[in-house]
N, C-alpha and C positions, 0 to 999 in steps of 0.2 A: 570637819564639822565646824559650822559657823559659831563663833563665840558670842556670849551674851553682850559683852562689851562692844563687839563689832556692830551688832544690831542697834544697840543704844546709840552708838556713835553715828550711824547712818541716819537714824531718826532725828537726832539732834542737829546734824548738818542740814537736813532737809528743812527743819524748822527755822534754822538760822537764815537759810536762803530766802524762805518765805518772808521772814521779818525784814531782811535787807531790801527785798523788793518793795514791801509795803512802805518802807521809810523813804523810798525814792520820791522826789517831789519835782514837778516841772514848774515853769514860770509862766505858763500860758493861760491859766485860769483867772477869771476876773468876775467876781460875784457882784450882781446887782440886786440888792436887797430892798430897793426903794419902790418896788412894784408888787402889788398883792397877787398878781396872776403868775402862776408857775407853769413852766414848760419842761417836759422831760425829753432828754436825748439819750438814746441807747448806745452803749459802746461795749467793746470787748477787745481782747488782743487781736490786732489785724484790721481794726476799723480804719477806713480811709481818712487821711488827714483833712483834706478839703471838705469832704462830705460831712465831717464832724465839726470842724472849727469855724467854717463860714456860718452855719446855723447858730453855733454857740455864740459868736460875737454879734451877729445881726440880731438874733432874738434877744440877746442880752441888753440891747439898747432899750427895749420896751418891757421886758418881762424878767422874772427870776428864772434862770435856767439851771436845771439840776441834771447832773450826769448820773445815769444808772447803769449798773453792770452786774455780773453774777455775784460779786462781793464788793465791799468797800476796799478798794485797792488801787494800785497804780497800773495803768494799762498802756500797752505799746500801740501807737497809731502807725500806719504805714502809708507809703506812696507807691502808686503804680504808674508806670510810663512806658511808652514804646521805646525800645532800644534796638540799635543796629544788630542784626543777627538773631533776633528773637521773633518768633511768630506770635507770641502772646506778650502781654505787658510784664515787665520785670518789676519785682517788688523791692523797695528800699525802706529801711527803718526811718520812721518819722519822729514826731514828738511823743512824749508820754503825757497821759492825762489821768488825773485822779477822779475816781467816782465818788459821788456824794452819798449814794444810797444803793443798797443791794436790791435786786429784783424782788426778793421775798418780802422786803419791808415796804414796798411801794403801795400806797393807797391811791388808785387812779383818780378818786374823787378830788384829790388835792391839786390836780393838774388840768389845765385847759387844752393842752396840745401835746402831741407826741411826734418825735422825729426819729426815723430809722435810717442811719447812714449806711453806706455801702462798704466795700472792702471785703476781706475774707471773713470778718467776724460773724456776719449773719449765718454763714454756713454752719457754724457751731452753736450760736446763740439760739437758733430756731428750735432746738430741742429742750430748751429750758422751760419748764412748765409755768413758772411764775411770770416769765416774759410773755408767754402766750396768754396767760390770764389777763395781764395788763393790756395787751393789744386788743383782745376781744372786747374788753370793757369800753375802750375808746370808741369802738364801732357800735356797740350796743347803745351808747349814749350820744352817738353822732357827733363826737368831738373831732376837731381838726387833726389829721394825721398826714405827715409828709414822709415819703419814701424816695430814696434815690439808689440807683444802681442795684446792688445785691440785697438791699433792704427788702425787696420783693419776696425774698426767700422766707422771711419771718411772716409776712402777710399770708403767704401761701399755706404754710403749716397751720397758721391760726384759722384758716378757712374763712377769711373775711373779704376775699376779692372775687368770689364766685359771681359771675354776671357783670362785674364792674369793668370799665375801661381803664387800662393802666398802661404805663410805659416803663421800660427799664433798658439796660444795655442789651443789645441783640443776643448775646450769649446766654442771657438769663430769660429769654423769651419763653423757653420751655417751662421754666419754674412757674411762670405766670399762667400759661395756657393749660398746663396739666392740672392746675388747681381751679380751673373754671373761669379765669379772667379773659378779657378780650384785649389782646395786645395791639397797641397803636404805636407805630414807629414815628413818634413826634418828640420834640425836646421835653415838653411838659404836658401832662394830661391830668385833668381834674375830673373826678366823678364823685359827686356828693361831698362827703367829708374827707375824701382822700385825694391828695395831689402827689403825683409821681414825676420824677425826672429821670432822664436816661443816665446822665453822668456829669462829671465835673464841669464841662463846658456849659451846662444848662443851669448851674446853681443860681445865678443872679435872677433869672426869670422865676425859677422855682421858689426862691425865698420871697420875692416881691409878692407873688400871688398868695403864698402861705401866710404872710403877715396880714394881708387883707382878709383871708379866711378867718384868722384868729380874731381880728377886730370885729368882723361880722358876727362871730359866735358870741363874743363878749356883749355885744350890743343887742342881741336878740332877747 
């Protein structure tokens, strides 16, 4: 029979681990509070480093960038690369990044643009009701949205890409077409308020066009 003290000890240990994780801090965040316009970047454990950090730094030059996740916590970014002997990309641990706001607390009206990085995170994040609420709101109000790689999985579940031209990495083509999107095998594809990129190699063009989309939105 399991003792009361054993159960309490397990619960206490789990809480301590949670607190230790929350205390972890990285040195990669750089807040710009000098601009009134806010951009939201979505993360979770397993988000791709470059898909997350390039938009974070580039958009941070001109806007306030906020990281949103399931909770306010420290999250593990990852790197994927082709390795000898592997038929698929091998995953390596990357930086950590702290979220600024939980999905449930996000008011989409406070933000002018949304970024959905790739990696493994979207596979799990797409089932979060508050994230879907946020995503839908950006499309209802025709605000700029940028998706790269597996970010398309969030858009598909949100049912906001039906009839739209999109791109993503080839292995996520099904996630797009099964949700009614038109898959285009090009580095970057824009359709209305949405701009998609296939993967890391396409980030520069993706961000250049996205910044222009944001500026056009601000000036309308």
